[in-house]
N, CA, C and O atoms as a GROMACS GRO file, in nm:
protein
  468
    1MET      N    1   3.890   3.772  -9.226
    1MET     CA    2   3.878   3.644  -9.159
    1MET      C    3   3.747   3.579  -9.202
    1MET      O    4   3.643   3.644  -9.204
    2SER      N    5   3.752   3.452  -9.237
    2SER     CA    6   3.635   3.379  -9.284
    2SER      C    7   3.571   3.297  -9.173
    2SER      O    8   3.629   3.272  -9.067
    3TYR      N    9   3.449   3.258  -9.201
    3TYR     CA   10   3.370   3.172  -9.114
    3TYR      C   11   3.317   3.062  -9.205
    3TYR      O   12   3.269   3.092  -9.314
    4TYR      N   13   3.326   2.938  -9.163
    4TYR     CA   14   3.293   2.828  -9.251
    4TYR      C   15   3.163   2.758  -9.211
    4TYR      O   16   3.147   2.713  -9.097
    5PHE      N   17   3.070   2.750  -9.305
    5PHE     CA   18   2.947   2.673  -9.288
    5PHE      C   19   2.972   2.539  -9.356
    5PHE      O   20   3.003   2.534  -9.475
    6GLU      N   21   2.957   2.430  -9.278
    6GLU     CA   22   2.996   2.299  -9.327
    6GLU      C   23   2.889   2.193  -9.305
    6GLU      O   24   2.805   2.201  -9.216
    7ILE      N   25   2.898   2.092  -9.392
    7ILE     CA   26   2.819   1.970  -9.376
    7ILE      C   27   2.918   1.855  -9.380
    7ILE      O   28   2.986   1.834  -9.480
    8SER      N   29   2.926   1.783  -9.270
    8SER     CA   30   3.019   1.670  -9.259
    8SER      C   31   3.160   1.707  -9.304
    8SER      O   32   3.226   1.631  -9.375
    9GLY      N   33   3.207   1.824  -9.262
    9GLY     CA   34   3.342   1.868  -9.293
    9GLY      C   35   3.360   1.934  -9.428
    9GLY      O   36   3.468   1.984  -9.458
   10GLU      N   37   3.257   1.936  -9.512
   10GLU     CA   38   3.265   2.000  -9.644
   10GLU      C   39   3.209   2.142  -9.634
   10GLU      O   40   3.096   2.162  -9.590
   11THR      N   41   3.288   2.240  -9.675
   11THR     CA   42   3.247   2.379  -9.669
   11THR      C   43   3.149   2.410  -9.783
   11THR      O   44   3.178   2.384  -9.900
   12VAL      N   45   3.032   2.465  -9.747
   12VAL     CA   46   2.933   2.504  -9.847
   12VAL      C   47   2.921   2.657  -9.858
   12VAL      O   48   2.863   2.708  -9.954
   13TRP      N   49   2.978   2.728  -9.760
   13TRP     CA   50   2.978   2.875  -9.766
   13TRP      C   51   3.087   2.924  -9.672
   13TRP      O   52   3.101   2.874  -9.560
   14ASP      N   53   3.164   3.022  -9.716
   14ASP     CA   54   3.270   3.076  -9.631
   14ASP      C   55   3.270   3.230  -9.636
   14ASP      O   56   3.360   3.292  -9.692
   15PRO      N   57   3.168   3.290  -9.576
   15PRO     CA   58   3.160   3.436  -9.575
   15PRO      C   59   3.260   3.497  -9.477
   15PRO      O   60   3.324   3.427  -9.398
   16ALA      N   61   3.273   3.628  -9.484
   16ALA     CA   62   3.352   3.701  -9.385
   16ALA      C   63   3.288   3.682  -9.248
   16ALA      O   64   3.167   3.658  -9.239
   17LEU      N   65   3.366   3.694  -9.146
   17LEU     CA   66   3.319   3.671  -9.009
   17LEU      C   67   3.198   3.758  -8.976
   17LEU      O   68   3.101   3.709  -8.919
   18ARG      N   69   3.203   3.885  -9.011
   18ARG     CA   70   3.091   3.976  -8.981
   18ARG      C   71   2.962   3.933  -9.052
   18ARG      O   72   2.855   3.934  -8.992
   19ILE      N   73   2.974   3.894  -9.178
   19ILE     CA   74   2.857   3.848  -9.253
   19ILE      C   75   2.800   3.723  -9.189
   19ILE      O   76   2.678   3.710  -9.176
   20ALA      N   77   2.885   3.631  -9.149
   20ALA     CA   78   2.840   3.507  -9.084
   20ALA      C   79   2.765   3.538  -8.956
   20ALA      O   80   2.660   3.478  -8.929
   21LYS      N   81   2.817   3.631  -8.878
   21LYS     CA   82   2.751   3.665  -8.751
   21LYS      C   83   2.616   3.730  -8.776
   21LYS      O   84   2.520   3.703  -8.704
   22TRP      N   85   2.607   3.817  -8.877
   22TRP     CA   86   2.477   3.876  -8.913
   22TRP      C   87   2.379   3.766  -8.954
   22TRP      O   88   2.265   3.762  -8.907
   23TYR      N   89   2.426   3.677  -9.041
   23TYR     CA   90   2.340   3.570  -9.089
   23TYR      C   91   2.290   3.483  -8.974
   23TYR      O   92   2.170   3.455  -8.964
   24LEU      N   93   2.381   3.440  -8.888
   24LEU     CA   94   2.343   3.353  -8.777
   24LEU      C   95   2.245   3.422  -8.682
   24LEU      O   96   2.150   3.360  -8.636
   25ALA      N   97   2.268   3.549  -8.654
   25ALA     CA   98   2.178   3.623  -8.565
   25ALA      C   99   2.038   3.634  -8.626
   25ALA      O  100   1.938   3.614  -8.557
   26LEU      N  101   2.032   3.666  -8.754
   26LEU     CA  102   1.902   3.676  -8.822
   26LEU      C  103   1.832   3.540  -8.828
   26LEU      O  104   1.711   3.531  -8.805
   27ALA      N  105   1.908   3.436  -8.860
   27ALA     CA  106   1.849   3.302  -8.868
   27ALA      C  107   1.795   3.257  -8.733
   27ALA      O  108   1.684   3.206  -8.724
   28GLU      N  109   1.874   3.276  -8.628
   28GLU     CA  110   1.831   3.232  -8.494
   28GLU      C  111   1.707   3.308  -8.447
   28GLU      O  112   1.614   3.247  -8.394
   29SER      N  113   1.704   3.439  -8.466
   29SER     CA  114   1.588   3.515  -8.419
   29SER      C  115   1.464   3.483  -8.502
   29SER      O  116   1.353   3.479  -8.448
   30THR      N  117   1.482   3.461  -8.630
   30THR     CA  118   1.369   3.427  -8.716
   30THR      C  119   1.317   3.287  -8.682
   30THR      O  120   1.196   3.266  -8.676
   31ALA      N  121   1.407   3.193  -8.661
   31ALA     CA  122   1.366   3.057  -8.625
   31ALA      C  123   1.289   3.057  -8.493
   31ALA      O  124   1.193   2.983  -8.476
   32GLU      N  125   1.332   3.141  -8.400
   32GLU     CA  126   1.261   3.151  -8.272
   32GLU      C  127   1.119   3.202  -8.294
   32GLU      O  128   1.025   3.150  -8.233
   33LEU      N  129   1.102   3.301  -8.380
   33LEU     CA  130   0.968   3.352  -8.410
   33LEU      C  131   0.882   3.247  -8.479
   33LEU      O  132   0.762   3.238  -8.455
   34MET      N  133   0.945   3.166  -8.566
   34MET     CA  134   0.872   3.062  -8.638
   34MET      C  135   0.856   2.935  -8.554
   34MET      O  136   0.779   2.846  -8.590
   35GLN      N  137   0.929   2.927  -8.444
   35GLN     CA  138   0.928   2.811  -8.354
   35GLN      C  139   0.974   2.683  -8.424
   35GLN      O  140   0.913   2.577  -8.414
   36VAL      N  141   1.087   2.698  -8.497
   36VAL     CA  142   1.152   2.584  -8.561
   36VAL      C  143   1.303   2.595  -8.537
   36VAL      O  144   1.354   2.705  -8.515
   37PRO      N  145   1.374   2.483  -8.540
   37PRO     CA  146   1.521   2.490  -8.529
   37PRO      C  147   1.581   2.536  -8.662
   37PRO      O  148   1.522   2.516  -8.768
   38THR      N  149   1.698   2.598  -8.655
   38THR     CA  150   1.764   2.641  -8.778
   38THR      C  151   1.842   2.529  -8.845
   38THR      O  152   1.859   2.528  -8.966
   39GLY      N  153   1.888   2.434  -8.765
   39GLY     CA  154   1.977   2.331  -8.819
   39GLY      C  155   2.121   2.379  -8.826
   39GLY      O  156   2.207   2.312  -8.884
   40LEU      N  157   2.148   2.495  -8.766
   40LEU     CA  158   2.282   2.554  -8.766
   40LEU      C  159   2.341   2.544  -8.626
   40LEU      O  160   2.279   2.586  -8.528
   41THR      N  161   2.461   2.488  -8.616
   41THR     CA  162   2.529   2.475  -8.488
   41THR      C  163   2.665   2.543  -8.496
   41THR      O  164   2.762   2.483  -8.542
   42PRO      N  165   2.673   2.670  -8.451
   42PRO     CA  166   2.800   2.742  -8.455
   42PRO      C  167   2.897   2.688  -8.349
   42PRO      O  168   2.855   2.639  -8.244
   43SER      N  169   3.026   2.699  -8.378
   43SER     CA  170   3.128   2.660  -8.281
   43SER      C  171   3.219   2.780  -8.254
   43SER      O  172   3.211   2.882  -8.322
   44GLU      N  173   3.304   2.766  -8.156
   44GLU     CA  174   3.398   2.873  -8.123
   44GLU      C  175   3.516   2.877  -8.219
   44GLU      O  176   3.599   2.968  -8.209
   45GLN      N  177   3.527   2.783  -8.310
   45GLN     CA  178   3.637   2.778  -8.406
   45GLN      C  179   3.599   2.845  -8.538
   45GLN      O  180   3.658   2.814  -8.642
   46ASP      N  181   3.502   2.935  -8.535
   46ASP     CA  182   3.457   3.007  -8.655
   46ASP      C  183   3.406   2.913  -8.764
   46ASP      O  184   3.433   2.932  -8.882
   47THR      N  185   3.334   2.812  -8.720
   47THR     CA  186   3.266   2.721  -8.812
   47THR      C  187   3.122   2.703  -8.765
   47THR      O  188   3.089   2.729  -8.650
   48CYS      N  189   3.040   2.657  -8.856
   48CYS     CA  190   2.901   2.628  -8.824
   48CYS      C  191   2.864   2.499  -8.896
   48CYS      O  192   2.870   2.492  -9.019
   49GLU      N  193   2.827   2.398  -8.820
   49GLU     CA  194   2.784   2.272  -8.879
   49GLU      C  195   2.637   2.283  -8.915
   49GLU      O  196   2.556   2.332  -8.836
   50ILE      N  197   2.603   2.238  -9.035
   50ILE     CA  198   2.465   2.242  -9.083
   50ILE      C  199   2.407   2.102  -9.077
   50ILE      O  200   2.463   2.008  -9.134
   51ASP      N  201   2.294   2.088  -9.009
   51ASP     CA  202   2.216   1.964  -9.012
   51ASP      C  203   2.123   1.978  -9.132
   51ASP      O  204   2.029   2.057  -9.127
   52PRO      N  205   2.148   1.905  -9.240
   52PRO     CA  206   2.074   1.927  -9.365
   52PRO      C  207   1.922   1.917  -9.351
   52PRO      O  208   1.850   1.998  -9.409
   53ARG      N  209   1.873   1.820  -9.277
   53ARG     CA  210   1.727   1.803  -9.264
   53ARG      C  211   1.664   1.917  -9.186
   53ARG      O  212   1.561   1.971  -9.226
   54ALA      N  213   1.725   1.954  -9.074
   54ALA     CA  214   1.670   2.063  -8.994
   54ALA      C  215   1.681   2.196  -9.068
   54ALA      O  216   1.589   2.277  -9.063
   55PHE      N  217   1.793   2.217  -9.136
   55PHE     CA  218   1.810   2.341  -9.213
   55PHE      C  219   1.709   2.348  -9.325
   55PHE      O  220   1.655   2.456  -9.353
   56GLN      N  221   1.682   2.237  -9.390
   56GLN     CA  222   1.580   2.234  -9.495
   56GLN      C  223   1.443   2.274  -9.438
   56GLN      O  224   1.370   2.350  -9.500
   57GLY      N  225   1.410   2.223  -9.320
   57GLY     CA  226   1.283   2.259  -9.256
   57GLY      C  227   1.277   2.408  -9.225
   57GLY      O  228   1.172   2.471  -9.242
   58PHE      N  229   1.388   2.464  -9.178
   58PHE     CA  230   1.394   2.606  -9.150
   58PHE      C  231   1.372   2.688  -9.277
   58PHE      O  232   1.291   2.781  -9.278
   59VAL      N  233   1.443   2.653  -9.384
   59VAL     CA  234   1.433   2.729  -9.509
   59VAL      C  235   1.294   2.714  -9.570
   59VAL      O  236   1.238   2.811  -9.620
   60GLU      N  237   1.239   2.595  -9.567
   60GLU     CA  238   1.104   2.575  -9.620
   60GLU      C  239   1.002   2.655  -9.540
   60GLU      O  240   0.910   2.713  -9.598
   61GLY      N  241   1.018   2.660  -9.408
   61GLY     CA  242   0.929   2.741  -9.326
   61GLY      C  243   0.942   2.889  -9.356
   61GLY      O  244   0.842   2.960  -9.363
   62LEU      N  245   1.064   2.935  -9.374
   62LEU     CA  246   1.089   3.075  -9.408
   62LEU      C  247   1.028   3.109  -9.544
   62LEU      O  248   0.969   3.215  -9.561
   63TYR      N  249   1.044   3.018  -9.637
   63TYR     CA  250   0.987   3.032  -9.772
   63TYR      C  251   0.835   3.044  -9.765
   63TYR      O  252   0.775   3.130  -9.830
   64GLU      N  253   0.776   2.958  -9.684
   64GLU     CA  254   0.630   2.959  -9.668
   64GLU      C  255   0.582   3.090  -9.605
   64GLU      O  256   0.484   3.148  -9.650
   65VAL      N  257   0.652   3.136  -9.503
   65VAL     CA  258   0.617   3.263  -9.438
   65VAL      C  259   0.627   3.377  -9.538
   65VAL      O  260   0.539   3.463  -9.544
   66TYR      N  261   0.732   3.378  -9.617
   66TYR     CA  262   0.753   3.485  -9.715
   66TYR      C  263   0.640   3.489  -9.817
   66TYR      O  264   0.586   3.596  -9.845
   67PHE      N  265   0.605   3.374  -9.871
   67PHE     CA  266   0.504   3.370  -9.977
   67PHE      C  267   0.361   3.362  -9.926
   67PHE      O  268   0.267   3.357 -10.006
   68SER      N  269   0.341   3.359  -9.795
   68SER     CA  270   0.206   3.352  -9.740
   68SER      C  271   0.143   3.490  -9.725
   68SER      O  272   0.027   3.502  -9.685
   69THR      N  273   0.218   3.594  -9.755
   69THR     CA  274   0.167   3.731  -9.739
   69THR      C  275   0.218   3.820  -9.851
   69THR      O  276   0.315   3.788  -9.919
   70ARG      N  277   0.150   3.930  -9.869
   70ARG     CA  278   0.195   4.032  -9.963
   70ARG      C  279   0.247   4.154  -9.888
   70ARG      O  280   0.273   4.258  -9.948
   71HIS      N  281   0.261   4.140  -9.758
   71HIS     CA  282   0.299   4.254  -9.675
   71HIS      C  283   0.440   4.301  -9.713
   71HIS      O  284   0.535   4.225  -9.696
   72PRO      N  285   0.454   4.423  -9.763
   72PRO     CA  286   0.584   4.469  -9.811
   72PRO      C  287   0.691   4.479  -9.703
   72PRO      O  288   0.809   4.456  -9.730
   73VAL      N  289   0.653   4.512  -9.581
   73VAL     CA  290   0.752   4.522  -9.474
   73VAL      C  291   0.800   4.382  -9.436
   73VAL      O  292   0.920   4.361  -9.418
   74GLN      N  293   0.708   4.287  -9.424
   74GLN     CA  294   0.749   4.150  -9.392
   74GLN      C  295   0.840   4.096  -9.502
   74GLN      O  296   0.941   4.033  -9.472
   75HIS      N  297   0.805   4.121  -9.627
   75HIS     CA  298   0.891   4.076  -9.737
   75HIS      C  299   1.029   4.138  -9.726
   75HIS      O  300   1.130   4.068  -9.740
   76GLY      N  301   1.034   4.266  -9.700
   76GLY     CA  302   1.163   4.334  -9.689
   76GLY      C  303   1.248   4.279  -9.576
   76GLY      O  304   1.370   4.265  -9.590
   77LEU      N  305   1.186   4.249  -9.464
   77LEU     CA  306   1.259   4.197  -9.349
   77LEU      C  307   1.312   4.056  -9.372
   77LEU      O  308   1.420   4.021  -9.324
   78ILE      N  309   1.238   3.975  -9.443
   78ILE     CA  310   1.272   3.834  -9.460
   78ILE      C  311   1.359   3.807  -9.583
   78ILE      O  312   1.436   3.711  -9.583
   79LYS      N  313   1.347   3.888  -9.685
   79LYS     CA  314   1.404   3.857  -9.816
   79LYS      C  315   1.554   3.824  -9.815
   79LYS      O  316   1.594   3.722  -9.872
   80GLY      N  317   1.636   3.904  -9.753
   80GLY     CA  318   1.780   3.878  -9.754
   80GLY      C  319   1.816   3.746  -9.690
   80GLY      O  320   1.898   3.671  -9.742
   81LEU      N  321   1.754   3.720  -9.576
   81LEU     CA  322   1.778   3.593  -9.507
   81LEU      C  323   1.732   3.476  -9.593
   81LEU      O  324   1.802   3.374  -9.603
   82LEU      N  325   1.616   3.489  -9.654
   82LEU     CA  326   1.563   3.383  -9.738
   82LEU      C  327   1.653   3.356  -9.857
   82LEU      O  328   1.684   3.240  -9.887
   83LEU      N  329   1.696   3.461  -9.927
   83LEU     CA  330   1.781   3.442 -10.044
   83LEU      C  331   1.911   3.371 -10.009
   83LEU      O  332   1.949   3.274 -10.075
   84ALA      N  333   1.979   3.419  -9.905
   84ALA     CA  334   2.105   3.355  -9.863
   84ALA      C  335   2.080   3.210  -9.821
   84ALA      O  336   2.160   3.122  -9.853
   85SER      N  337   1.971   3.186  -9.750
   85SER     CA  338   1.939   3.050  -9.704
   85SER      C  339   1.910   2.957  -9.821
   85SER      O  340   1.949   2.841  -9.818
   86LEU      N  341   1.842   3.007  -9.923
   86LEU     CA  342   1.815   2.925 -10.041
   86LEU      C  343   1.944   2.886 -10.112
   86LEU      O  344   1.957   2.773 -10.159
   87VAL      N  345   2.039   2.978 -10.119
   87VAL     CA  346   2.167   2.947 -10.182
   87VAL      C  347   2.240   2.840 -10.101
   87VAL      O  348   2.290   2.742 -10.158
   88VAL      N  349   2.247   2.857  -9.970
   88VAL     CA  350   2.316   2.759  -9.886
   88VAL      C  351   2.245   2.624  -9.895
   88VAL      O  352   2.310   2.520  -9.905
   89LEU      N  353   2.111   2.625  -9.890
   89LEU     CA  354   2.036   2.500  -9.900
   89LEU      C  355   2.068   2.429 -10.031
   89LEU      O  356   2.085   2.307 -10.032
   90GLU      N  357   2.074   2.502 -10.139
   90GLU     CA  358   2.106   2.442 -10.268
   90GLU      C  359   2.245   2.379 -10.265
   90GLU      O  360   2.268   2.275 -10.326
   91ARG      N  361   2.337   2.442 -10.194
   91ARG     CA  362   2.473   2.388 -10.185
   91ARG      C  363   2.480   2.263 -10.098
   91ARG      O  364   2.579   2.190 -10.102
   92THR      N  365   2.376   2.240 -10.019
   92THR     CA  366   2.370   2.116  -9.940
   92THR      C  367   2.315   2.001 -10.024
   92THR      O  368   2.317   1.885  -9.983
   93GLY      N  369   2.266   2.035 -10.144
   93GLY     CA  370   2.212   1.931 -10.232
   93GLY      C  371   2.060   1.930 -10.238
   93GLY      O  372   2.002   1.842 -10.302
   94THR      N  373   1.994   2.024 -10.171
   94THR     CA  374   1.849   2.030 -10.171
   94THR      C  375   1.804   2.159 -10.239
   94THR      O  376   1.853   2.267 -10.208
   95VAL      N  377   1.711   2.145 -10.332
   95VAL     CA  378   1.661   2.262 -10.405
   95VAL      C  379   1.511   2.272 -10.387
   95VAL      O  380   1.439   2.173 -10.403
   96ILE      N  381   1.465   2.390 -10.354
   96ILE     CA  382   1.321   2.418 -10.353
   96ILE      C  383   1.288   2.473 -10.491
   96ILE      O  384   1.352   2.567 -10.537
   97ARG      N  385   1.190   2.416 -10.555
   97ARG     CA  386   1.152   2.458 -10.690
   97ARG      C  387   1.038   2.560 -10.684
   97ARG      O  388   0.940   2.540 -10.613
   98PRO      N  389   1.050   2.670 -10.759
   98PRO     CA  390   0.941   2.768 -10.762
   98PRO      C  391   0.819   2.710 -10.833
   98PRO      O  392   0.831   2.635 -10.930
   99LYS      N  393   0.702   2.747 -10.783
   99LYS     CA  394   0.577   2.695 -10.840
   99LYS      C  395   0.496   2.803 -10.911
   99LYS      O  396   0.416   2.772 -10.999
  100THR      N  397   0.516   2.928 -10.872
  100THR     CA  398   0.437   3.037 -10.930
  100THR      C  399   0.531   3.141 -10.991
  100THR      O  400   0.653   3.135 -10.972
  101GLU      N  401   0.474   3.234 -11.065
  101GLU     CA  402   0.553   3.341 -11.125
  101GLU      C  403   0.619   3.428 -11.018
  101GLU      O  404   0.733   3.470 -11.034
  102ALA      N  405   0.548   3.453 -10.910
  102ALA     CA  406   0.605   3.533 -10.800
  102ALA      C  407   0.727   3.463 -10.742
  102ALA      O  408   0.828   3.527 -10.710
  103GLU      N  409   0.718   3.334 -10.728
  103GLU     CA  410   0.831   3.256 -10.675
  103GLU      C  411   0.946   3.256 -10.776
  103GLU      O  412   1.062   3.264 -10.736
  104LYS      N  413   0.916   3.246 -10.903
  104LYS     CA  414   1.021   3.243 -11.006
  104LYS      C  415   1.100   3.373 -11.008
  104LYS      O  416   1.220   3.372 -11.035
  105SER      N  417   1.035   3.485 -10.982
  105SER     CA  418   1.108   3.613 -10.984
  105SER      C  419   1.212   3.618 -10.872
  105SER      O  420   1.316   3.681 -10.886
  106LEU      N  421   1.184   3.551 -10.762
  106LEU     CA  422   1.281   3.545 -10.652
  106LEU      C  423   1.405   3.464 -10.694
  106LEU      O  424   1.515   3.489 -10.644
  107TRP      N  425   1.387   3.368 -10.784
  107TRP     CA  426   1.497   3.283 -10.827
  107TRP      C  427   1.605   3.361 -10.902
  107TRP      O  428   1.723   3.331 -10.889
  108GLU      N  429   1.565   3.460 -10.977
  108GLU     CA  430   1.664   3.543 -11.047
  108GLU      C  431   1.752   3.616 -10.946
  108GLU      O  432   1.873   3.625 -10.964
  109GLU      N  433   1.690   3.666 -10.840
  109GLU     CA  434   1.766   3.734 -10.735
  109GLU      C  435   1.856   3.635 -10.661
  109GLU      O  436   1.969   3.668 -10.626
  110LYS      N  437   1.806   3.516 -10.638
  110LYS     CA  438   1.886   3.412 -10.571
  110LYS      C  439   2.009   3.378 -10.653
  110LYS      O  440   2.119   3.366 -10.600
  111GLN      N  441   1.991   3.363 -10.783
  111GLN     CA  442   2.104   3.329 -10.869
  111GLN      C  443   2.209   3.441 -10.870
  111GLN      O  444   2.329   3.414 -10.870
  112ALA      N  445   2.164   3.565 -10.871
  112ALA     CA  446   2.257   3.677 -10.867
  112ALA      C  447   2.334   3.679 -10.735
  112ALA      O  448   2.455   3.701 -10.734
  113LEU      N  449   2.264   3.657 -10.625
  113LEU     CA  450   2.329   3.655 -10.494
  113LEU      C  451   2.427   3.539 -10.485
  113LEU      O  452   2.536   3.554 -10.429
  114ALA      N  453   2.391   3.425 -10.539
  114ALA     CA  454   2.477   3.305 -10.532
  114ALA      C  455   2.615   3.331 -10.592
  114ALA      O  456   2.714   3.278 -10.544
  115ARG      N  457   2.620   3.413 -10.695
  115ARG     CA  458   2.749   3.442 -10.758
  115ARG      C  459   2.842   3.521 -10.666
  115ARG      O  460   2.964   3.517 -10.683
  116SER      N  461   2.784   3.591 -10.569
  116SER     CA  462   2.870   3.669 -10.476
  116SER      C  463   2.892   3.599 -10.344
  116SER      O  464   2.959   3.654 -10.255
  117MET      N  465   2.838   3.480 -10.329
  117MET     CA  466   2.854   3.407 -10.202
  117MET      C  467   2.967   3.306 -10.213
  117MET      O  468   2.996   3.235 -10.117
   0.00000   0.00000   0.00000
């Protein structure tokens, strides 16, 4: 069973229901810690509407948190959510461009993940 992430009725990601629930739970709890909205509005019809501007703010904040530290545990905890969020953000038409070599290495992982999403 799929779950649809949409912008104005257009599907940008359709993961399995379990994956969607994991993603939404991680995004909501992380956004609460960062004190920003996710831009994600789940419904009971197994869909989630994405507010592009709010979602962009969430992903940019997550990106900033990730690259503001070298803490390996923090990186490990955030990385999966960040990678998936970057892929979805790109599918909304917004791309965050890497500025440093450390950021560029994350892009290779994002591209690999995007092929399986």
